[in-house]
C-alpha positions as CSV (number, residue, x, y, z in Angstrom):
1,M,-27.3,11.6,203.6
2,A,-27.4,9.6,200.5
3,D,-24.1,8.3,198.7
4,V,-23.5,9.0,195.4
5,K,-21.8,5.2,194.6
6,W,-25.6,4.0,196.2
7,I,-27.3,6.3,193.5
8,L,-25.4,4.8,190.6
9,Q,-26.4,1.6,191.8
10,E,-29.7,2.5,192.4
11,V,-30.1,3.9,189.2
12,Q,-28.9,0.6,187.2
13,A,-30.7,-2.0,188.8
14,G,-33.8,0.6,187.7
15,R,-34.7,0.7,191.3
16,L,-34.3,4.4,191.1
17,D,-35.1,6.7,188.1
18,I,-33.0,9.9,186.5
19,E,-35.2,12.6,187.9
20,R,-35.2,11.2,191.5
21,A,-31.3,10.3,191.4
22,S,-30.8,13.9,190.4
23,E,-32.3,15.7,192.9
24,L,-30.6,13.4,195.1
25,L,-26.6,14.3,194.1
26,Q,-27.8,17.9,193.6
27,A,-29.0,17.5,198.1
28,A,-25.7,15.7,198.6
29,G,-23.5,18.3,197.3
30,K,-25.8,21.3,198.5
31,L,-24.4,23.6,202.0
32,D,-25.6,26.9,203.0
33,Y,-22.0,28.3,202.1
34,A,-21.0,25.7,199.1
35,T,-22.2,23.7,196.5
36,L,-19.8,20.9,196.7
37,D,-18.8,18.8,193.1
38,L,-19.1,15.1,194.5
39,E,-18.9,13.9,190.8
40,R,-15.6,15.4,189.7
41,A,-13.9,12.8,189.7
42,E,-16.1,10.4,187.8
43,R,-15.4,12.9,185.2
44,T,-12.2,13.8,185.7
45,G,-10.3,11.6,187.6
46,F,-9.6,13.3,190.6
47,P,-11.7,14.7,193.1
48,E,-12.7,18.2,194.4
49,V,-9.9,20.1,195.8
50,V,-10.8,22.8,198.7
51,Y,-9.2,26.0,198.9
52,G,-8.7,26.9,202.6
53,A,-7.7,30.7,202.5
54,G,-10.7,32.9,203.6
55,K,-12.8,29.9,204.5
56,S,-13.8,29.9,208.4
57,V,-12.7,27.0,210.5
58,E,-16.7,25.7,210.2
59,Q,-17.1,26.7,206.9
60,L,-13.7,24.0,206.4
61,I,-14.6,21.9,208.5
62,G,-18.5,21.3,207.0
63,I,-17.3,20.8,203.2
64,M,-14.5,18.5,204.6
65,E,-17.0,16.3,206.6
66,R,-19.8,15.9,203.4
67,L,-16.6,15.2,201.1
68,R,-15.2,12.8,203.7
69,E,-18.7,11.3,202.8
70,H,-18.0,10.9,199.5
71,Q,-14.5,10.7,198.9
72,E,-11.4,8.6,199.7
73,L,-9.3,11.6,198.8
74,V,-10.0,15.0,200.5
75,L,-7.7,17.5,200.2
76,V,-7.6,21.3,200.7
77,T,-4.8,23.6,200.3
78,R,-3.2,26.6,201.8
79,V,-4.2,26.0,205.4
80,N,-2.7,27.7,208.5
81,D,-1.5,26.4,211.5
82,N,-5.4,27.7,213.3
83,Q,-7.5,26.4,210.5
84,A,-5.2,22.9,211.1
85,Q,-5.1,22.8,214.3
86,H,-8.9,22.7,214.8
87,V,-9.0,20.1,211.9
88,Q,-7.4,17.4,213.4
89,E,-8.4,17.8,216.7
90,R,-11.6,16.6,215.4
91,W,-10.1,14.3,212.8
92,P,-6.7,13.0,214.4
93,D,-6.3,10.7,211.1
94,I,-6.6,13.8,208.6
95,Q,-2.2,14.5,207.9
96,Y,-1.0,17.8,207.9
97,E,1.6,18.9,205.6
98,K,3.0,22.7,207.1
99,E,5.6,23.2,204.7
100,A,3.3,22.8,202.2
101,A,-0.3,24.0,203.8
102,L,-1.8,21.0,202.9
103,L,-4.4,19.0,204.8
104,I,-5.0,15.6,203.0
105,S,-7.5,12.9,203.8
106,S,-7.1,9.6,202.8
107,R,-8.5,6.4,203.3
108,E,-5.6,5.3,202.6
109,R,-2.1,5.6,202.2
110,L,-0.5,7.7,200.8
111,K,2.0,5.7,198.1
112,P,2.7,5.5,194.4
113,V,0.9,3.0,192.4
114,R,2.8,4.1,189.0
115,E,6.0,3.2,187.8
116,G,8.1,6.1,187.9
117,Y,8.6,9.8,189.1
118,V,8.1,13.5,189.3
119,A,10.8,15.1,189.6
120,V,10.1,18.7,191.3
121,V,12.8,21.4,190.9
122,A,13.7,24.0,193.4
123,A,15.7,27.0,192.5
124,G,16.3,28.2,195.8
125,T,15.4,27.0,199.4
126,S,13.4,30.2,199.7
127,D,11.3,28.4,197.0
128,W,11.0,25.3,199.4
129,S,7.2,25.9,200.4
130,V,5.2,25.9,196.8
131,A,7.6,23.1,195.5
132,Q,6.5,21.0,198.5
133,E,2.8,22.1,197.9
134,A,3.6,20.4,194.3
135,A,5.1,17.5,195.7
136,W,2.5,16.9,198.0
137,T,-0.3,17.0,194.9
138,V,1.9,14.9,193.0
139,R,1.8,12.3,195.4
140,C,-2.1,12.5,196.0
141,F,-2.1,11.2,192.4
142,G,-0.8,8.0,193.1
143,S,3.5,9.3,192.0
144,E,6.6,9.1,193.8
145,A,8.1,13.0,193.7
146,R,11.8,13.6,194.1
147,V,11.9,17.1,195.0
148,I,15.4,18.6,194.1
149,A,16.3,21.8,196.3
150,D,18.5,24.7,195.5
151,V,19.8,23.9,192.5
152,G,19.6,27.2,190.8
153,V,21.5,29.0,188.0
154,A,23.6,31.0,190.0
155,G,25.3,27.9,190.8
156,I,24.4,26.1,187.9
157,H,27.2,23.1,188.9
158,R,24.7,22.1,191.2
159,L,22.1,21.6,188.3
160,F,24.4,19.3,187.2
161,E,25.3,17.1,190.1
162,R,21.2,15.8,189.2
163,L,20.7,16.5,186.0
164,E,20.8,11.9,185.5
165,E,18.3,12.2,188.1
166,I,16.2,14.7,186.9
167,R,16.4,13.1,183.2
168,G,15.2,10.0,185.3
169,A,12.0,11.4,185.7
170,S,8.4,11.6,183.7
171,V,7.8,15.1,184.1
172,V,9.7,18.0,185.7
173,V,8.4,20.8,187.9
174,C,10.7,23.9,187.8
175,V,9.6,27.0,190.8
176,A,11.8,29.3,190.6
177,G,11.9,33.2,192.0
178,M,13.7,36.3,191.2
179,E,14.4,36.1,187.4
180,G,12.7,32.5,186.5
181,A,15.7,31.3,184.9
182,L,16.0,27.8,185.8
183,A,13.3,26.7,183.7
184,S,15.1,28.0,180.8
185,V,17.8,26.2,181.6
186,L,16.4,22.8,182.1
187,A,14.4,22.5,179.3
188,G,17.1,22.9,176.9
189,L,19.1,19.8,178.7
190,V,15.7,17.3,179.2
191,D,13.4,15.5,176.6
192,I,10.7,15.4,178.9
193,P,7.9,18.2,179.5
194,V,9.0,21.2,182.2
195,I,6.2,22.7,184.1
196,A,7.4,25.9,185.6
197,V,5.9,27.9,188.6
198,P,7.4,31.8,189.2
199,T,7.3,32.0,192.4
200,S,7.3,35.4,194.5
201,V,10.7,35.0,195.8
202,G,12.9,38.0,194.9
203,Y,13.6,41.5,195.8
204,G,11.4,45.0,194.8
205,A,12.2,44.2,190.9
206,N,10.7,40.7,190.9
207,F,7.2,42.5,191.2
208,G,6.3,39.8,193.4
209,G,6.8,36.8,190.2
210,V,5.8,39.0,187.8
211,S,9.3,39.1,186.7
212,A,10.2,35.7,186.7
213,L,6.4,34.5,185.2
214,L,7.3,36.7,182.2
215,S,10.5,35.3,181.7
216,M,9.4,31.5,182.0
217,L,6.3,33.0,180.0
218,N,9.0,33.8,177.6
219,S,11.3,31.0,177.0
220,C,13.5,30.7,174.1
221,A,13.4,27.0,174.9
222,T,10.9,24.7,174.3
223,G,8.9,22.3,176.4
224,V,7.9,24.8,178.6
225,A,4.3,25.3,180.4
226,V,3.5,27.7,183.0
227,V,1.5,28.4,186.0
228,N,0.3,30.9,188.1
229,I,2.5,32.6,190.5
230,D,3.2,30.5,193.5
231,N,0.9,27.9,192.2
232,G,2.2,24.8,192.8
233,F,-0.7,22.3,193.5
234,G,-1.6,24.0,189.8
235,A,2.0,22.2,188.8
236,G,1.3,19.2,191.0
237,Y,-1.9,18.3,189.3
238,M,-1.0,19.1,186.0
239,A,2.4,16.7,186.7
240,G,0.5,14.1,188.3
241,M,-2.0,14.1,184.8
242,I,0.7,13.7,182.8
243,H,2.3,11.0,184.9
244,R,-0.7,9.1,185.0
245,C,-0.7,9.1,181.2
246,S,2.7,8.3,180.6
247,T,3.8,5.1,179.7
248,K,7.6,6.2,180.8
């Protein structure tokens, strides 16, 4: 299987024409059940991420095997214990973050490569798994993620105890269920972007996170952007991009 960097080097050296290079690149990303985007990191600065839910173990291993050939980092979201067990039997070096439901394959140990950090603020302990998904996604960007848990508005004094640490971040990911009020409160207290993640945590009238979603979308505080329900990955990805561009 041709390596993407080798193909580009051959084109640059004039030993491979554009048409043949295009054929090789397309072939490298094709499987019977998936077409992989091996050039995504070149375009966007972050490689293709795999959504694990609904994929068979065989499909997941096949996709990861091909991506591992071409990417220094492979991130798989929403995996279950069975998928993780089979993947780790194949590649013991792969990191399984059970609480975040993530698999991480990295040629180098994940560590911060830039100054500053992202604050992942969770309203309640029940929001922990979504917060962890966001935090590990941020770490895959090469940023430090600090998880600040159980500081929801029902006991707002707990938030004030951690406020200086939150204000020291370059961007905040706010994870909250129930009525989702924490995002508005936070945005009124900090001078940095707040990425709000509504969670499906809550009683019946929470409607599986819709109540929190609508509260966050209708926030009267400025500087709040909202991702989908339980989408810790999407919030972590955006926070990682913002921190990468930040000079704070």
